[in-house]
Every structure is written in C-alpha cells, then in structure tokens.
N, C-alpha and C positions, 0 to 999 in steps of 0.2 A: 504493500500500500504506500509505503514511503517513497518507493521508486517511481510511482505514478504521480505523486503530488510534488513534482519538481517544478521549478519556475518555467522551464521550457515547455512542459506539457500544459501548464496552466495558461500560458500565453497562446499556445496553439489552440486550445479549447476556446478561449475568448475570441480569437481571430476567426475561427470556424463559425462560432455562433453569430458574430457580427456579419460574416459573409452570408449566412442563411437568412438573416433578417433583411439584409439589403436585397437579396434575390426575391424574398417574399414581398417586399414593398415595391419592387420594380420588375414584376413578372413580364410585362410587355417588352421592356428593354432587354431582359434576359433572353426571351424567345427570339427577339430580332437578332441579337448577337449570336445566339446558337444557330439560327437559320443561316446567317452569313458564314459562320464557320463550316457548317455542313455543306453549304453551296461551294465553298472554296475547296473542301476536301473530297467532294463527290468524284472528280476524275480519279483520285487515288483509290477510293472505294471500288469504283468500276474496274480500274486496272488490277487491283488485288483479286477481284472476283474472276476476271478473265485469266489471270496468271494461275490462280488456284485450279480452275477447271482445266487449263491447258497443261498443267504440271503433270497430269497423269500420262498423256501421250508423250510428253517430253521425257519423262523418266523411262518410259518404255523404249524410246528410241536411244536415249543416252546410255542406259544400263544394259539393254539387251541387243537391239539391232546394231548399234555401233560399239558393242562391248570390246571387240578385238581391234578396233581402230587405234593405231599408235603403238601397238605392241612390238611390231617389227621396225617401223619407222617412227622415231620419236618426234619428228617435226610435225607429224599428223595429229599428235596428241593435243596440241593447242587448238586445232580446228574442230575437235570433237564437239565441244559445247556449242560454238556458233552454228555448226552444221545441224545439230539437233534442233536448235531454236528456229533456224530458217525452215527446216522441213516441217516442224510443228505448225508454224504460222502459215506457211504456204498451203499445207493440207487443210487447216481450218478455214482459210480464205476460199479455197477451192470448194469445200463442202458448203460454205455459206453462199457462194456465188451460184452453185448448182441449185440450191434450194430457192434462191431468189429467181433464177431464170425459169425454173420449173413451176414454182408456186405462184409468184406474184402475177404473171399474166393471166393464169387460170383464176386466181382470186378476183382480179379486176373484171374478167369476163363474167364470172359467176355473179358478182355484185351488180354489174350492168344488166344482166338478164333478169336478176331478181327484182331490181327496181322497175324494169320495163314491164314485167309481168305482175307487178303489185296490184293493179286493178282487177285482174283475173283472179288472183289469190284472195282479194277482198270479197269478190262474189262467192268464191268457194267457202270462205269463212262465214259469209252471211247465210249461205245454205245450211251449214252446220248449225248456226245460231237459230235459224228458223225451225229446223227439225227438233232441236233441244227444247225450244220454247213451246212448240206444239205438244211435245210429249209432257212437259210440265203442266201446261194448261189443261190437258185432257186427264192427266193422272191426279193432280193435286187441286184442280179447279182454281188455278191462279188466273190473273188477268194481266199477264206480261205482254206489252205491245210487241207485235211480230214485225211489222213492216215499217221501214223508215227510208226516206229518200236520201240521196247523196247531199242535197242542200241542207236537209235537217241535220245530218251528221256533221257537216262543216259548221253549221250554226251552233251545235252543241259544243264542238271543240272550241270555237271562238268564244262562246260564253264561259267555258271552263277557264280559259286563259285571261279573258278581259273582264268577265263578270257582267256583260251587257246582253240584254235579251235580243235586240234587233241587230240585223246585219245589213249594212249598206256600204256604198263605196267611200263615203266620207269617213266612216268609222275605220274602215280598213286602211285608208290612206293615213289617217291620224295615228293609228296604231303602228303602222310601218315606220313613219317618220319619228315617232317617239322612241321606237326601238332601235333606231340607227346608231345612237351613241353606244348603247350596250353591245350591239352587233360588232361595231368597230373595235370596242375595247376587248371583246372576246376574241375577235380575229387577230388583233395585234398581240394579245396575250398568248394565243395559240402559236402565232408565228415566233414569238420570243421563246416560248417553251420548246418548240421544235428546234430552233437554232441552238439553244442551250443543250438540248439532248444530243444533237449531232456533235457539238463541241466536246461534250463529256465522253461520247463514244469514241471519237478519234483520239482524244488525249488518253482515255483509258487503255486503248490498244497500245499506244506508245509507252505508257507507264508500265503496262504489263510486260513488255519486252525487257525493261530494266529490272522489274521484279524477278523474272525468270533468270536473267543473266547474272544478277548479283544476289540471288536468294541465299547463298551460303554465307556471304559476308553480312547481309542484313540480319539473318537469323543469329549469327554470332554476335552482332552488336546488340540485338534485343536481349540475348542471353546475358551479356555482360551487364546491361542495365538492370536486368532482373536480379542477378547475383549481387550487384553493388547496392541496390536500394531495398531489396526484400530480405527480411531476416532469414537466416539459414534454415531455421526450423520450419518455415513456411514454404520453402522451395520445392520439396517433394510433392506437396499438395498442388502447387501451381503447375508443375510439370504433369501431374496426373490429370488436372483439368484440361490442359492443352491437348494431351493425348486423347482423352475421351471426346473432346470437342471435335478433333480431327476425324476420329473414327465414327462418331454418331452423327455429326452434323455435316461435315465436309463430304465424306464419301457417300453418305446417303443422298445429299443434294446432287452431286455429279451423277450418281447412278440413276436417280429419279429423272433427271433431264434426258439422259441417254435412252432410258426405257420409254419415256413419253414420246420422244422423237421416233423411236422404232414403232411404237403403237400407232402414231399418226401415219407413218409411211405404209405400214401393213394395212391399215384401215382404208387408205386411199386406193391401194391396189385392189382390194376385194370389192370396194364400192364401184370402181371403174369396171371390173370384170362383170359384175351383175347389173351394170347400167343404171346405177342410182344417180339421180340428178344432183348437181352441185357437189360432186365428190371431193374436189380440192378444198372448197370452202368448209365442208363438214369435217374433213380430215384435219385441217388446221385448227378448227375450233375444238374438236375432241382431243387432239394431241396436246394443245396448250393447256387446256383445262385438266388434263390427266396428271399434270404436275402436282396439283392440289390433292393431298391425301383425303380419302374417304368421300368427300363431296365432289371431287373433280370429275369422275365419270358421269355423274348426274348433271353437273353444270354444263358439260359439253353435249350430252345426249338430248336433254330436254329441248333447247332451242332448235337443234338440228332436226329432231323428230317433229317439232311443230311446223317447220318449213316444209318437210316432206309430207306432212299430213295435208297441207294445203294443195299439194301437187298431185299425189297419188297414194291411196292407202296401200297399194301393193309395194311401192317404194318404201313406205314407212315400215311395213312388216319385214321386208328384206333388211333394212337398216337395223332394226331392233335385233333380229336374229344374229347378224354379223357382229354387232357391238357386244351383245351378250356373250357370244363364244370367245371373242378376242379378249374381253375383260376377264373372263375366267382363266384363260391361258396366261394373261398378263399377271393376274393376282396370285395364281397358284404355281406357276412354273418359271416365268421370266424374271419377275421381281425377286423371288428368293434366290435365284441363281446369280443375278447381277448385283443386287444390293446386299443380299445375305441377311444376317440377323443384326445389322448395325443399329437398328432402332430398339428392338426388344420391348415394345409396348403392346399391350392388349388393345383390342378394338375400342374398348371404352375410353382408355387414355388417349388414343389417337383422336377420337371424336372430341374429347375434352380439350386437347391441345389445339385442334383446328378451330374450334369455336372461340376459345379464349384468345388465341393469337389473331384471328380475324377481327374480333371485336376491338382489340387494342391497336393493331397495326394494319388493318385492312388487308390488301392483297399480299403484302410482304408477310404479314402474320399468318395468312392461310398457307403460304409456302414453307416458311421457316419455323412455324409454331411447333410442328411435330419433332424435327431434329433437335431444336433447342430444349424442348421439354424432355426429350430423351436424355440429354446431358444432365439436366437437373435430377431426373428420375434415377439415373445411374449413380450419381454422387450421393443422393439421399439414401438409396438402397444400400450402398456400401457402408455408409455411416450407421445405418440401422443394424446391419449384420455384425459390425464390430461391437456395437453396444450390447447386442444379444450375447455375443461370445464372452464379453466381459462379465455379464451377469451369470453365465454358466447354467448350472442345474436349476437354480431358482427361476431364472428367466424362461427356461424350457418348460418347467412346470406351469408357469403362468400362461405360456402359449397354449399348453394342452388343456387348460381350464375351459370347460364347456358351460356357457352361461345358461343354456336351456335345461341343463341337468343340475340346477343349483340346489334343489332339495336333496337329491341323492348325494351330491358332493358334500353338502353341509352335514348330512348324517355320517358319511364316511370320515369327514374331518373330526366330528365330535367323537366318533369311536376311536380314532387315532389318538386324540387328546386324552381320552380316558385311559387307553392302554399305556400311553406315555406317563401319565400321572401315577398309574398303578406301578409301573416299573420304578418310578422315582420313590414311591412309598416303600417298595420292597428293598430297594437299595438302602434307604434310610434305616429300615428295620435291621438289615444285615449289619450296617455300620454300628448301630446302637448295640446289637448283640455282640458284635466283635469287641467293642470297647468294654462291655460288661465282662466278657470272658477274660480280657486282658487284666481287668481289675482283680478278678478272682484269682487268676494265676499269680498276680503280684502278691496278693495276700498269702497264698499258699507258700510262695517262695520265702516270704518274710517269716512265716511260722516255722518253715523248715530250717532257715538260718538260725532262728532263735533256739530251736531244739538242738541244732548242731552245736551252737554256742553253749547251751546248757549241758549237752553231753560232753563237750570238750572241757567245760569248767568242772563238771563232775569228775571226769576222768583225771584232770589235773589235781583236783582236791584229793581224789582217791589215791593218786600216785604219791602226793605229798604225805598223806597220812600213812601210806605204806612205808615211805622212807623214814618217817618219824618212828 
C-alpha cells in the first residue's frame, strides 16, 4: 500500500482525473479531435489490413515456393523478398482486375435491365398484392382496398414525403427547388467521400507494401517498446493475447473472405448453368453478405429471392434449391476445412456476438463481432479453468452440485455431518479413556515404587538388624 501512495502515483491519478473531467465537459471537441485522428490514420489502417491479408500468400511464396532460392547463388538471396512481394501484389492485382472485368459489366447490365423492367415487376407485385388481399377479404371479411391507380400511388408517396394531400405542378416545382440545396450538399458530400475513399485505397496499397517489406523490423520495434514500457510480469499475458488474436480473429477473417468469394463464384456458375436471371448480381450480393456470420446467408438470399419472385416462380424455386445445397456444403465441409476451429463458439454465442457487434459498430461489428468475441471468450475461459484448478477438489464438488436435487443432497449432507460428529465423539471418548488408563497406570507404578521402597527399606533394616 505504501508503494502505491507515492507522490508520482498521486500526481498521475490527479492528472488522469482532470483529463477525464475535461473530456466529459468537452465531448464534442473530443469527438472532433478523435475523428480527425482516425481520418489521418485511416490509410495506415487500410494498409495494415491489406498487408495482413496478403501476408498469407507472401509467406507461402517466400517460405515454400522460393525456399531454395539463394542456396547455391548467394547474390539471389537478396532478391528473394522483393520477388515474393512483387509476385504477391501482381497476383492480387490480376485477381482483382479479372473480377472487375468479369463482374462489373455484368452488374451494370443487370442493374440497367432491372431498372428498365421495374414497371413490369411492379405489375407482377400488384398481382401478388391483389391475390393476397382477395384471399384476406374472403377469409377474414376484411375491407382492404384492392385497386389503386398509378396516380394514386404517386400521390400517396408524395404525401408521405411532403405531408400534403393535393398534387399539382406548383407543389412539385416548389418541392424540387426547395430540395436542390440538400441534393447538392448530398452530391458534393458523396463526391468528397468517394474521393477520400479512393485516396485511402491507393495510399493503403502503398503503405501495405512497406508493411510487408519491413514487417520484421516493425515487429521488432513494437516488441522493444512492449518490453521497455510493460512490466515483465505482464509480458507473457500480452504475448498470449496477441497470439490468440492472430489465431481467432486474423485467420478467421482471411478464411471467411476466401470462403465467401468461393461461395459467390460457385453460386454464379450454377445460376448461369440453370439460366437464373441476374446471376452476376445475385452472386455478388450473396457472396458479400456471406461474410457476415449467421445472418449473412439470409441477408443475401432474401432480396435476391424477392427479385426472382417478381420475374418467375420457377427461377425462385431453382435459386432456393441451389442456395440451400451450397450453404450446407459451405457450412459443413468448406468452412471447417478452410477456417478450422479458430472461433470455437457455439451457435448461441455466434448469434450473441453478431447482434451485439452490429448494434455497437454497424456493418464492421457484424463482420468482426464474432472473431473479437472469440478472443474474449478464449481468454475468459482460460482464466476460469485456472481458477477451477486452483480450487481443486472443493471446486469440482461445487461443479457437481445439482440444484434440482437439493432435498436429497441436503439429506445426504446432514447424514455426512452426523457421521462426522459421531466419529468426533468416538475419538473424544477414546482420548478420555486413554488418559484415564494413563492415570491408573501412573498410580499403579507409584504404588509399586512405594512397595519396592518399603521392601528395600525393610530389607535394609532387616540386614542391619542381622548385622547387629
């Protein structure tokens, strides 16, 4: 306690308290500064993500494919790392370019056709609506309106957004002119965001090259900082957290991306074979959504199925069968082989992590919630096991305690207590009896000594008398 109450620790506690109070009173300024710092460091975050993902093929090239490079000719040893980096990035760029060339034109064509056929799909949806309303009116005797004109629908939409009953040219013109500033602000905001995104992507690629090229020296510098500023007794725990994070979070994320990409490609092939409309668009939607655990397949399949339902019921049935079969293969065969047991969570905890992560951090939380929670789950589980081992037999008995059999267990415990008390009574009686016997033996020994003394005295007296 005396070591904690030093002047240095007291000053640090006061400074930390003042800092917390300043942050509390200036939250807006704090978030502005935090947003600026995050914006500045975003290219480095993107670069680290790219480098971490590309580190797996880089290590495969460097440690396996180019393993014997430089063994005979030493001057080639210095070219091993640059060559592995060049091949890694050229291969990644080739895969990305192939995907863009193959997917983007098809996506643009699908979106164009989808927008062009929107009125026809609207009529199909109206037919479904009419059938459902007729069934409800005839079955439950409801009075839901069946028919509505296109003008009525536009008027209802206009009323929903403006709150006005009538629809005329003056109102439309006024609404459009009033919305122009907002439209321009949104347009320029979108343009600025797109420019910033392109800049972060380009700089992230450049920074990722430096991360891969100097990863050994960077890791060494980080390790030096950790050893210099972290107490030695905490270093094993820090190393353990880093290792578990790499195993649970990093490898899971990379494997999840690869499996989702493979799922999208295979889905596109089967949809194209069976002639399902909008195969590229649906494959991209399902492949991207498949990255999200638990909810991902549903998030991708529901909108895709809705689009196909407006086109053809046969196409919808074909899509459902294909997606169901592929998801079963993906969940039971491919993912266990590629990702393995890196997460180690039950379905309940996967659902919990996805919901909590999505509620806290939106789409990033949906994707990273499960691996991050797996890290926390592993660390807490290891701590629990260590504490149980320290408690030993008593802890195991507490684990084996069955609450639903409390009456039977209480009777057994009462019986055990009575037996133990009886044993203690018996031991006490034996102890008392043993002490009593000891006292008797001491008395007998004293009497014997007295008799011996008397006999000796008598013998001496007798001997003296005889001498006299």
